Residue, then its C-alpha position, 0 to 999 in steps of 0.5 A: m443244460v446250458r447256462r449263460t450270464l447275460a447282463a445285470g444279473a439276468a440269466l438265460t437257461l435253456a432246457v431241452t425236454t420232450g422236444a421243447v426249448l424253454a427260456n427262463t429269464a430272471g431280471p433285476s426284480g427277481e421275476v421269472a418268466f417261462q417262455p417256450a420257443t414256439a406258440s404251440d409249446s406255450a399253449i399246451g404245456s407239459a405233455p404226459a409220458g406218452g406225448p401229445q396226440i396230434a391230428r391234421a387236416v389239409l384243406k382244399d378248395a372246390a378245385g382241389k387246390k391246397v389252401g390251408v393246414v389245420t393241426f390239432r395237438n391234444v394233451g388231456k382235455v385241452t387241444e391246441v389248434i393252429a390253422v395256416f391259410r395261403k392265398n386263395a381267390n375264393v377267400g376274401a379279406g375279413f372274418h370267416g366261419f370256421h367249424v368242425h363238421a361231423n362227416n358221418l352221414p354217407d347219404a350225401g357222400t363222404g369227406c370233402v366232395a365238390d364240383a368246382g363248376g357247380d353251384p357253390a352252395t353245393w360244395f362240400l355238403s358231403a361233410d354234413g353239418h356241424l359236429a354237435d350233440e343232440g339238441e345243440t344249436h349254433g354257438k354251442h355246437v361241439g364243433d364250433m370254433p373261433s372265426v378266421y380273419t384273412l388278409a387280402g388274398g386269403k392269407a391267415r394264421i390263427a392259434f387257440q385252445i379248445d376243451k370241448i371237443p374230445f380228441g377221438r371225435l375230431v378224427n375223421s371229422a372235417v374242418m370247414l372254412h366258410a365264405g362269410p362271417d359267423n354270427f354265432a347265433n347272436v341275433p337278438v330276435g324280438n319286438g324290442s326297439d333294439q331287436y329284429t322281428e322274425n318274419s318266418p322261421a326261415a329267418t333264423d334257420k341258418t343262424m341256428k344251424t351254421g351262424n349264417a356263415g355262407n358257402r363252404v369254400a375249403c374243406g379237409v378231413i382230420k387224420k390222426l398222425 
């Protein structure tokens, strides 16, 4: 442990535990703030003796070009997710649907399969629908996650915590980035002046299944490290 006096009674203590560096800063008011050196340490907290469980997906576009990496770091019932995306011509600026797909039905193939010269609507259908329990609709799917906001050219970074996806269900599932924004099934349907009138079941079908987030533009199978 290293202790160094900074100024006016403030102190900085560095402690190395399980690979994390924590900064303990005490100011004149006596308030103490514990602040890990990285966002991942902050989100997870103390790991059990065996350490966290970690899994990762490398996302590629239909042409097989790497466009992003998504890391899942699990401790107990909480999993931290960190996703980083690089420039990609298929990903425009704005919000994009971001989900875990089941990847459990061999009929359509397995993993992330796409023909770059084919119809974009067929890309990565091999990963199947969203990871979900029976009866769940979109917005409440086990695999539904916060949207990714990309800058011009496709760059993005997002970090968040989830507690609804058991780590064991993540492994061998697939992470999917969509072309459009996710409405999380928050579409008020009805006859009111501030509601949408449903002219057929098809009007809400995509919303209930996928949040109407559009084509799948990047996909990666989750593997335990």
